[in-house]
N, C-alpha and C positions, 0 to 999 in steps of 0.2 A: 408778829411784829413787822411792821413796815419798816424799809430802809429809807435813808435819804432822797433816794430818786423818786420812789413813789410819793413822798410827801410833795416834792417839787413839781410833779406832773400837772397837778391841778391849776397851780398857779402859771405853770408853762402854758397850759390851753388856753387860758385867758389871755395871755401875751400874745399867742399864737393867732388867735381869733382877731384881736386887736390890729396885729402887724399885718395881716392879711388884708384887713380892710384899708388901712394905711396904703399898703402896697398898691393895692387896686385903684385906690384915689389917684396915687401919684402916676402910675400907668395911663390912667385915663386924661389926666391934666396933661401929660407929656404928649400922648398921642393926639389930644385935640390941639395943643400948641404946633405940633409939627404939621397937622394939617392946616392951620390958619397961615402959619409962615410959610410953608411950601407950597399948598394949593394942591390942585390935582391935575393931571394930565388930561388933554384932550382925547375925547373917545376915537378910538380907532380899531379897525378890525384885526391889526396886526398884534400878536401877542409881544408887548414890551415890558420886561420887569424893572419896576420901580428901582431906583438907584437905593431905596430906603432897605433893600435886602442885601446889598453889599455891605451898609453900614451895620445891619444887624448881624451880619456873618462876621464881621469884624469883633462885636462885642460878644459874640458866642465863643469866639477864639480866646478873648482876653479872658473870659470867665472860666472857660476850660484850663487855662495856664494857672488863674488864681486858685482854682480848685485843686490842682495837682499840687501846688505851692502849700496850699493848707494842709492836704495830706502828709507832706513831707515834715511839715513844721510841728503838726500834731504828735507824728511818731518819734521827733526828737524833743519832744517836750518843750516846745519853744510857744507858750500858750499865747502871749502877746501877738507874735507873728500869724499865728495860727487863726487867731479872731479877727485880725486884720484882713487876712487872706480870704476868710469867709464873708466880711461885709463887703469886699471889693468884688467878690463873685456875686453876691446879692444884687449889688449896684448894678453890676454889667447885665444880670438878668432883667432886672427893670427895665433898662435901657434896651435890652433886646427886645422885649415884649413890646415896650412903646414905639420902637421903630418900626417893628414888624407889624403893628396893628396898623401904623400909617401905611406902611406899604400894601398891606391888604385892603384897606381903604383905598388907597390910589388905584391899585389894581382893579378893583372892581368898577371904579369911577372911569377907567380907561377902556372899558369895553364898549363897543358901538351897541346903540340900541337895535341896530339892524341885525346883530348876530343872535342866533338861537342857541343859548346856553347848553341845552342838552346835546347838541351835536358839535359844539366849536371845541377846540383846545382849552379855552379859558376857563370852562366849567371843570375839566380834570385838574389845571393848575390850582385853581381855588379850593378844590376839595383837598388836594394834598397838602397845600399850606394850612388848612384849617385843620386837618386831622395832626398835623405836627404841633400846630399852635396848642391843641387839647393836650397832647402828650407834654409839652414843655410846661405847661400851667401846672401838671402834677408834679413835675421835677423842680420846677421854681418852689411849689409848696413844700416839698422834701429838703430843699435847700434852706428854706426859711425855718422850718422846724430845727434842721442841724445846727443852723446859726444860733438860733434862740437856746438850744441845747448846749452849747460849746458855753454860751456866756453864764451857765449855771454850773459849770465845770463837769460836765458830763463825759467829755472826751478827755484821754491822755495815751501816754504811750502804751499802754497796755489794752486800752478799749479805744478803738476809732472807727468801727464798722460802719456808724451812720454816715462818717464823713466819707469812707470809701463808697459806700452805696450812692450818695448825692453824686460824688464824682464820675462815678461809672453811668449813672443815669444821664448826666449831662454830656458827657464824652459819648455815649450811643446816639443821644438825639443831635450832637454835632456831625457825626457821621451820616445820620440819616437826613440832616438838613443839606449837607454836600451832595448826597444822592439826589435830593429833591431839586437842588439848583442844577444839576447836570440835565435832569428831565425837562426843566424850563429851559434850558438852554437849546436843547434838542428841539423842543417845540416850537421855539422861538424863531427856529431858521426856516 
C-alpha cells in the first residue's frame, strides 16, 4: 500500500518540470535585461572582473542566510516562516544565476580578439566560472524540489533532511565561489 508521499510525488514531478521551465525563462529574461540595460565593457587584454560578480556574491550570501533560516524554522515547526525563507532563497538563486549569466557574458565580451584563449588567463577564469555555474544549477534544482516539497507538507521538525542537504549544497558552493573569486583576484593582478 502506498503512503501519502508516494501519491504526491507524481504531481510534484509535474510541478517541478513546470517550475523549472518558468525559472529558466525568468533567468533568461533577467539576464537579457541586464545585458540591454548595462551593456558590455570594451575589449581589453587585462582581466577585469565584471561588477555583476560582486552583486552575485551578495545574492549568494543572502540565499545562504535564507536557507539557514529555513532550516531553523522547520526544526521549530514554524511552517509559514520556513516556506517564506525557502521562497526567498529560491528568489535569490534566480537573481544570482541571472546576474552571474550577465557577468559571464560581459567577461567573454571584454576579452580582446588579439588574445589567444588557450594561453591566456581569461580561458581559465571562464572555465572555473562555467564549472561553478553547472554545479550551481544542480543546487538550484535541489532547492526548487525542496521548496515544492515544503508546500506539500513534506518537512517538519522530525524530517528535514532535504532542507539540510539543500542548505549544505548552497553553503559549499558559496565557499567554492569565494575561492574562485580569490583566484580571479590573483589572476587580475
